[in-house]
C-alpha positions in Angstrom: -45.6 17.4 24.8 -46.4 14.2 23.4 -43.9 11.3 22.8 -43.5 12.0 18.9 -42.4 15.4 19.8 -40.0 14.2 22.6 -38.7 11.7 20.0 -38.3 14.5 17.3 -36.3 16.8 19.9 -34.1 14.0 20.8 -33.1 13.2 17.1 -32.3 16.5 16.5 -30.2 17.1 19.2 -28.2 13.8 18.2 -27.9 15.1 14.6 -26.7 18.2 16.0 -24.0 16.7 18.2 -22.8 14.5 14.9 -22.6 17.2 12.8 -20.6 19.4 15.5 -18.3 16.5 15.5 -17.9 16.0 11.9 -17.3 19.7 11.4 -14.5 19.8 13.8 -13.0 16.9 12.0 -13.4 18.5 8.7 -11.9 21.7 9.9 -8.8 20.1 10.9 -8.6 18.1 7.8 -8.7 21.3 6.0 -6.4 23.2 8.0 -3.8 20.5 8.6 -3.8 18.8 5.0 -5.9 20.4 2.5 -4.8 24.3 3.1 -1.0 23.3 3.5 -1.0 21.1 0.4 -2.3 23.8 -1.8 0.3 26.3 -0.1 3.3 24.1 -0.7 2.1 23.5 -4.3 3.0 27.2 -5.1 6.5 26.4 -5.0 6.1 24.0 -7.9 5.9 26.9 -10.1 8.6 29.2 -8.5 12.5 29.0 -9.3 13.4 29.0 -5.7 11.8 29.7 -2.2 13.6 33.1 -1.7 13.3 34.7 -5.1 9.6 33.0 -5.9 9.8 33.9 -9.3 7.1 32.2 -11.3 8.6 29.8 -14.0 5.6 28.4 -14.9 6.0 24.3 -15.9 9.6 24.3 -16.0 10.4 22.6 -12.8 8.1 19.8 -14.2 10.3 19.6 -17.3 13.5 19.7 -15.3 11.8 16.9 -13.2 11.4 14.5 -16.3 15.0 15.2 -17.5 16.4 14.1 -14.3 17.9 10.8 -14.5 17.7 10.2 -10.7 13.8 10.9 -10.8 13.4 8.7 -13.8 15.3 5.9 -11.9 13.4 6.2 -8.7 10.1 6.3 -11.0 11.0 3.3 -13.0 12.1 1.5 -9.6 8.9 2.4 -8.1 6.8 1.2 -10.8 8.6 -2.2 -11.0 8.4 -2.5 -7.1 4.7 -2.0 -7.2 3.9 -4.1 -10.3 5.7 -7.4 -8.7 4.7 -6.8 -5.1 1.3 -5.9 -5.2 -0.1 -8.8 -7.5 2.4 -11.1 -5.7 0.9 -9.8 -2.1 -3.0 -10.3 -3.3 -2.6 -13.8 -4.8 -0.7 -15.2 -2.0 -2.7 -13.6 0.6 -5.8 -15.2 -0.9 -4.3 -18.4 -1.4 -3.4 -18.2 2.3 -6.8 -17.1 3.4 -8.4 -19.8 1.3 -6.0 -22.5 3.1 -6.4 -21.1 6.8 -10.2 -21.0 6.1 -10.6 -24.6 5.4 -8.3 -25.3 8.2 -10.4 -25.3 11.0 -7.8 -26.8 13.6 -5.5 -24.1 14.6 -6.6 -21.7 12.1 -6.6 -18.9 14.9 -3.0 -19.8 15.7 -1.9 -19.6 11.8 -3.8 -16.3 11.7 -1.7 -15.0 14.3 1.7 -16.5 13.0 1.1 -14.2 9.6 0.1 -11.3 11.8 3.4 -11.0 14.0 5.4 -9.3 11.4 3.1 -6.1 11.7 3.8 -5.8 15.4 7.4 -5.5 14.8 9.2 -2.0 14.4 10.6 -1.3 11.3 14.4 -0.6 12.9 14.1 -4.2 14.1 12.7 -5.6 10.8 15.7 -3.7 9.0 18.3 -5.1 11.5 17.2 -8.7 11.3 17.4 -8.7 7.4 20.6 -6.8 7.2 22.0 -9.9 9.6 20.4 -12.2 7.1 21.6 -10.7 3.6 24.6 -8.9 4.3 27.9 -9.8 3.0 28.8 -11.6 6.0 25.2 -12.5 6.8 23.5 -15.8 7.5 22.6 -16.7 3.9 26.0 -16.3 2.6 27.2 -18.6 5.6 24.5 -21.0 4.7 25.5 -20.9 1.0 29.2 -21.0 1.9 28.5 -24.6 3.1 27.9 -25.7 -0.7 30.8 -23.6 -1.9 28.9 -20.7 -3.0 30.6 -17.3 -3.3 29.5 -14.7 -1.0 27.3 -12.1 -2.3 26.5 -8.8 -1.1 22.7 -9.1 -1.5 21.8 -5.5 -0.9 24.1 -4.2 -3.5 23.5 -6.5 -6.0 21.0 -7.0 -8.8 18.8 -9.2 -6.6 18.4 -6.4 -4.4 14.8 -5.5 -5.9 13.8 -9.2 -5.3 15.0 -8.6 -1.8 12.9 -5.7 -1.0 9.9 -7.4 -2.7 10.4 -10.5 -0.3 10.6 -8.1 2.6 7.5 -6.3 1.7 5.5 -9.5 1.1 6.6 -10.9 4.6 5.6 -7.8 6.3 2.2 -7.5 4.6 0.7 -10.5 3.5 -0.7 -11.4 7.3 -2.9 -8.2 7.0 -4.4 -8.9 3.7 -5.0 -12.5 4.3 -7.2 -11.6 7.4 -9.4 -9.1 5.1 -9.9 -12.0 2.4 -10.8 -14.2 5.3 -13.1 -11.8 6.5 -14.3 -11.4 2.8 -14.9 -15.4 2.2 -16.6 -16.0 5.2 -19.3 -13.2 3.9 -20.0 -15.4 0.9 -23.1 -17.6 1.9 -22.3 -21.3 1.6 -25.6 -21.6 -0.4 -24.0 -20.1 -3.0 -21.4 -22.8 -3.5 -24.4 -25.5 -3.0 -26.3 -24.4 -5.9 -23.0 -24.2 -8.1 -22.4 -27.8 -6.9 -26.1 -28.8 -8.0 -25.5 -27.1 -11.5 -22.5 -29.5 -12.0 -20.0 -26.6 -11.6 -16.3 -27.5 -11.1 -14.3 -26.4 -8.0 -12.5 -24.1 -10.6 -15.5 -22.7 -11.7 -17.0 -22.3 -8.2 -13.6 -20.3 -7.4 -14.3 -18.0 -10.6 -18.1 -17.4 -10.6 -18.8 -17.2 -6.9 -15.7 -16.6 -4.8 -13.9 -14.3 -7.2 -17.2 -12.4 -8.3 -18.5 -11.9 -4.5 -14.7 -10.8 -3.3 -14.6 -7.8 -5.4 -15.3 -5.4 -2.8 -12.6 -7.0 -0.5 -10.2 -7.1 -3.7 -10.7 -3.3 -3.7 -10.0 -2.8 0.0 -7.0 -5.3 -0.4 -5.7 -3.4 -3.7 -5.9 0.2 -2.0 -4.3 -1.1 1.6 -1.4 -2.9 -0.5 -0.8 0.3 -2.9 -0.6 2.4 0.3 1.8 0.3 2.1 4.0 -0.3 -0.8 5.1 3.3 -0.3 6.1 2.5 3.3 8.7 -0.1 1.9 10.9 2.9 1.7 11.5 3.0 5.9 13.4 -0.6 5.6 15.0 0.2 2.4 16.5 3.5 4.1 17.6 1.8 7.3 19.2 -1.0 5.4 21.0 1.1 2.7 20.8 4.6 3.6 20.5 7.7 1.4 22.1 6.3 -1.8 21.0 2.6 -2.3 21.9 0.2 -5.2 20.4 1.7 -8.2 18.0 -1.1 -8.5 16.1 -0.1 -5.3 16.5 3.7 -5.6 12.8 4.5 -5.4 11.1 7.9 -5.5 11.1 8.6 -1.6 14.8 8.4 -1.8 14.7 11.3 -4.6 12.1 13.2 -2.7 14.3 12.8 0.7 17.4 13.7 -0.9 15.7 16.9 -2.5 14.4 17.6 1.2 17.8 17.5 2.6 19.5 19.7 -0.1 16.6 22.3 0.4 15.6 21.9 -3.2 11.9 22.5 -2.6 10.6 23.2 -6.4 11.9 19.6 -7.2 10.4 18.4 -4.0 7.0 19.6 -4.2 6.6 18.9 -8.0 7.7 15.0 -7.5 5.2 15.1 -4.5 2.6 16.6 -6.7 2.9 14.1 -9.4 3.0 11.2 -7.0 -0.2 12.5 -5.3 -2.0 13.1 -8.5 -1.2 9.2 -9.7 -2.3 7.9 -6.4 -5.8 9.8 -6.4 -6.5 9.2 -10.1 -5.8 5.5 -9.4 -8.0 5.4 -6.3 -10.7 7.1 -8.0 -10.6 4.7 -11.1 -10.6 1.8 -8.8 -13.8 3.3 -6.7 -15.6 3.8 -10.2 -14.7 0.1 -11.1 -15.7 -1.1 -7.7 -19.0 0.6 -8.0 -20.0 -0.7 -11.3 -19.2 -4.3 -10.4 -21.3 -4.2 -7.1 -23.9 -2.5 -9.0 -24.0 -5.4 -11.6 -23.9 -7.9 -8.6 -26.9 -6.3 -6.6 -28.9 -6.4 -10.0 
């Protein structure tokens, strides 16, 4: 057997191994995620898990007439519309600053990553000591004769949740932006300078343009992480928080605890549909921008 045949046999064996490993992963994903998802969706179209009488879209109609679902949906949208853009803007700004600072830049990056290593329970306990009625913030403001406020049960509660979310997630996105900035060739900036481009023009034409793939990744990660803020809210405020921070996960958790599976599954299906649709739109947008850049 000559060398070419030996090489072909080796490649065939490697491909078989790769396909075998991939098949195992796909089967696991199918049996533990896809099939259970479609089985659970059955309950969105029945009146209850016992009689299982088909009711069509009545559960969805009732869901959009439920004030708690609408409140959770509204607060979730408001939270995302505030926290996601702020997270991305601040992360990019910090990444550009850290990218310019050569001395101690690694230590700065580490400082911003520390919140990710802190467990949610510890995080919630710390912020409860800060924002509770007898917390550190009220004691500090009391020095200046300000009246004590129960921040977590006030009109400011949404902003506190946004602040906690930013504090915990900015560091991760900052590292992603730093990686994206380092992948932009310096020659692009040099060419822009030779053409007489200002710093703003360099930022708009070079930095923002070639950071599109990174923006896409950061957006997806921030979007996913925004749903995880429920852990902190739940630990801080319990099942029924202030109406400003009652989000979709609270509604779904309460439906689960009350064994109201039709409403639970209906709300989950709506949430998943929105998430998947948004990700598909972002994939299409990122693909078109990347194609334009390559041309």
